[in-house]
SELUMMI-262434 format. One record per residue (C-alpha): x, y, z. Coordinates in steps of 0.05 Angstrom, whole numbers, plus 5000, padded with zeros to 4 digits. Layout:
N
XYZ...
end
This chain:
349
108686321104104286931115109087191168115187031125111887441070109988061107116388101150121487911097122588641080124788811151131188411141132588751074131189491087138189751070139089281010132389460980133590200992140290180956137289800897131390270888135090920903130991060964132291171038131190621089125591051119122091071051122690321044120190221116113890581095112089951057111089611125106090141144102390041079102089291090098089391154093589911122092389411066091088891120085789321152082089371086083188641066081288381134074288681130073288531056075687811056072787681125065987871097067387401038068886841086062486961125058386981061061386421020065485991067072085981104075585571050074386090996076486651042082986311061084586090990083486780963087687101018093586641005093386750930093387510940099287560987103487030953102687350884104188040912110387790949113187470886111688090844115288520895121588170875120988490806119589200831123489730794121290320835119190480906112090600883111489900854114289620919108990020958103389730914106089030923106789080998099889391007097288770972101588311014098288601076091388571045091987811039096187641101091987991153085487731122088187031126089787121200082887371218079286811181083986291213081886531282074586411264076185721237079685521302074085791346068785411305071984751289077084571343073884051388079983761422080084261479085484781492083285281439087985801469093985331461092085191389091185941376097886081410101485561367098085841305099786561321106686351344108186111274109086851259115686801295117586171256116386581193120987121220126186591237125686351165126787061141132887131185135686461163134786641089137087371096143587191061139787140995139087750949132588110964129387990897130687250900128287220972121587550956120387110895122086470932117586640991111986830943112386180904112885760968106786120996102686000933104385260939100685241006094185540977090984860961091384681035086085211048081084781010081984231062079884681120073284461151067484941144065185131214059585611196053885601146054386001083049486581080050586771008051587491029055887871077052888021145051188751161057089061198052089401245050688731278057188761318055089421349048289191375046589031446052088761489056688681429057889431426062089421490065488781469067389081402069989731434074189391489076788841443078889371392082689751446086189111470088088891400090589591382095089571443097688881424099289091353102489751374106789361423108688751382109689031312114589601330118189111376118888561324120589061268125689491304128989011353133388671300136289331276137089591347140888971367145489051307146389791324148689651396153289081373149388511405151087801386148087611318145286981351140087411386136787561319135286821312133986691386128587221396123686941344124486241374123286521443117086871416114386231388115385851454112286431494106186461449104885721458105685791533100986391537095786031496096085431543095585881604089586231575085885571572087185471646086486161676082686541622085087031570084087661611088087411671093987221628094087911596093888221665099787781686104087921624102788671617106688861680112688461652112188871588111789511628117889341670122089141610119889781573121990231630128689861637130489891563133790581560138190391619139589671601146089791563149689121554143388771580138989061524138488381489135888011551131288591566128388551495127587801506123187971566119288451522118287901471115787441526110887961550108088041480105587321481098487511502097687691429097886931418090686771434087187431424084287241357081186591382078886901448075487481412072487031359068986631413065487271438061487331373055986911341058286471283054586851229058787481240064987171270069987271213067387971198067388171272074387901286077288241226073788891244076388871315083388771286082589361238084789911286090489481310092989351240092990091224096590261288101389691279102889961210104490671232107690441297114690281272115290941235112891341296117490971344123491031297122191771289122191851365128991511367131590871398131390641452126991181483121591161429120890411436120990451512115290961514111290561463111889901500110290221567103990581541101489951506102589521567098289981609092890011555092789251549092289181625086289641630082489391570083488661588080988781659074689111632073588591577074188021627067988281662063688221600
end
């Protein structure tokens, strides 16, 4: 439901813009604000989870984004929409970071990468849900998703506590000490590349497919492909290691990026290859969580994701301003190279 919440607006940009008397670019700025809110919320609620338990952190995160999503349905101005979507991101991204820590700490059945991939892959199921419900008026859609999300909040109280409660947030400086400094720097670079690749792709691909007259079925097929690819990447990371899988997928992303401006009628299959290449994002949260001691795990994971969330937020606007398909092509190519290099270095740690 977190993915359905934060991405619901991407299927309603024109409708919301018309209702609020704004341009689609102005409405799209809400997406940027959601990731900026996520950068703040991730650190704040991640510290809460380290100090007082994963359950409280998750429960609070869900309540924040579900309430904000529902309230967005009543927005009368673009500024109220901005405030609501900033809060949606504050809760959604915090929930994700805490969930990675929970999986790393409590999953004992083997295949943590697969479980992380399935968990992260649910983002695509949320996007599929948005696409399937996009026939609804935007206000009703936001309220329904907000209410449905709030109904899942009690499930957070059933999550096992994998780390002891300290009663206070750990000092952020702990993740920059000793060998953790290099881990934090390289992991931040890798996650930033993943966000800057995946978010503009997932945000702009539906509109681009509509613009070039691709079959509407692709808008439903791509999220399902993304889910399957994320599960596969998570499984492969358990067998070959997270770094090797990134280094195998990044060249696919680079090739599809370079081909996009010339793809023409094959743009939809080319974007499908780009979606597949993004699947290393699937297990990054769990893999990175495992690199840190339990007492700082939620804080560290959310901090590492901070730069990525900010870049993911500004990414769609920057790519759109550069124009499609060239802007997206350059973005995907640069991020594929950055992911390849940072993963190779991080694998040596």
